[in-house]
C-alpha positions, 0 to 999 in steps of 0.5 A: 669948650675946655674938654675940646682942647684936649684936657682930660675929662673925668670918667663917664664925661663931664657933668654940667652944673646948673647956671645962675643968670650972671654965669649964663649972661657972661657965657660961663659954663661950670662942668665937673673935672677929674680932679679930686680935692680934699681939705686938710690933705697934703698932696704934692702931685697926683697924675690924673691921666696921660693925654696927647694935646696935639702937635708941637709948634715948629717950621712947617706946623700950624698951631694946634687948637690949644695953642690957637685958643691961648693966643686968642685969649682963652683962660679957665677959672677953677670953682670949688664949692661955688667959690673961685679957687683959681683964675688968671691974674695979670700983672699991671 
């Protein structure tokens, strides 16, 4: 679950969206986010929140939940208005 990895949830918590059969079978979960996207508005950078995602790696430190998820191949796809907005791209 995305928000269990320490990412900032939207105010009031994430809202789950209805899934179609393909999303359900693939294990995809669509939830709201704290990001606000507006068309035809240039925004360089806007801070959503400040959040500690865990300890850093180092000698004697075991990897935190986020590092373990990344190493296990976890990835996130952004969907805006039911269209893919960002996803993982791998070099051939």
